[in-house]
C-alpha positions, -999 to 999 in steps of 0.1 A, spaced: 493 -919 -140 456 -920 -128 464 -918 -93 487 -887 -99 458 -867 -117 433 -877 -93 456 -863 -66 460 -831 -86 421 -826 -91 419 -831 -53 446 -805 -45 431 -778 -69 404 -768 -47 427 -766 -17 451 -743 -37 422 -721 -47 408 -717 -11 443 -710 5 455 -682 -18 449 -654 6 448 -617 -4 459 -602 -38 481 -572 -43 461 -541 -49 470 -507 -66 461 -471 -63 471 -440 -83 461 -406 -78 474 -374 -97 469 -337 -96 477 -309 -119 490 -279 -102 493 -243 -117 530 -238 -107 564 -246 -116 577 -283 -108 604 -267 -84 579 -250 -64 557 -280 -60 586 -303 -52 599 -276 -26 568 -284 -7 566 -320 -6 604 -331 -9 611 -333 29 602 -368 38 596 -359 74 573 -330 66 540 -348 53 520 -331 80 526 -298 64 505 -308 33 486 -340 41 458 -328 64 449 -364 76 482 -364 95 484 -346 129 520 -349 133 552 -367 123 584 -379 141 612 -383 116 648 -392 116 674 -398 90 663 -368 68 658 -376 29 685 -405 30 675 -439 21 665 -457 53 651 -425 68 621 -432 91 591 -413 99 561 -421 121 530 -405 113 502 -399 137 469 -395 120 441 -373 133 418 -404 134 441 -415 161 461 -443 141 499 -443 137 521 -457 109 555 -463 106 573 -456 71 607 -461 56 624 -442 26 635 -467 1 648 -445 -26 650 -406 -30 660 -384 -59 659 -348 -57 671 -343 -89 643 -363 -105 619 -350 -79 606 -384 -64 609 -407 -36 595 -441 -28 588 -456 8 574 -485 25 550 -489 56 565 -507 85 553 -543 97 530 -531 126 500 -516 105 474 -497 122 439 -500 102 426 -469 121 452 -451 98 449 -470 68 428 -502 62 460 -523 48 485 -547 61 516 -535 39 521 -506 16 547 -496 -11 543 -461 -22 559 -437 -47 555 -399 -50 566 -381 -80 567 -343 -96 568 -341 -133 564 -311 -158 529 -308 -172 517 -287 -201 515 -249 -201 539 -244 -171 519 -266 -149 531 -295 -128 518 -331 -125 520 -349 -90 514 -384 -91 511 -407 -58 508 -444 -62 511 -475 -44 510 -513 -42 495 -528 -11 474 -557 5 442 -553 25 442 -552 63 431 -588 67 456 -613 52 432 -644 55 409 -657 29 375 -644 41 382 -607 55 357 -591 76 338 -560 66 362 -530 65 393 -552 61 386 -563 24 403 -554 -9 376 -528 -17 379 -510 15 418 -510 12 418 -495 -22 391 -469 -12 411 -460 19 443 -455 1 429 -436 -27 409 -412 -4 442 -406 17 462 -398 -16 434 -376 -30 430 -357 2 466 -349 3 470 -340 -35 439 -318 -33 454 -299 -3 489 -297 -17 471 -282 -49 454 -255 -27 483 -248 -7 507 -244 -37 486 -224 -57 475 -200 -29 513 -194 -20 511 -210 15 
């Protein structure tokens, strides 16, 4: 029994050292002075994110809004990301997607990401758009270099979401 306890105590530091990255989360919302249908009309096309997300320069998309549809985002920063649509509901005004395996940290400082975008009715005829994600930092080892750590990943995803939602608000409320 003593040898089993000794072995366990010796293994604990190794287990702690080898845990790797932990999942991170980000969520951003915006309230838009417009009806939900008008807001959803602007963002419902999975392949048209460049029309409202200013960080994205261009998109190559295939599959429309069907599960398994794909889009390749080319960022103004030079990064490229591939994303796949996992779940889409026009009636519920939401979709969920995930980024492909070949992550480009020039686009977002993450190694994987599962995201969800949804439109809901708010108060006084306004609309709430929520964009959230679960992801891992860019560096998947134990001691990430600067710029590939958890804080950088959270900051980068939140900034990307915020930029898109703020621009969406401006476009919808100005009638563009």
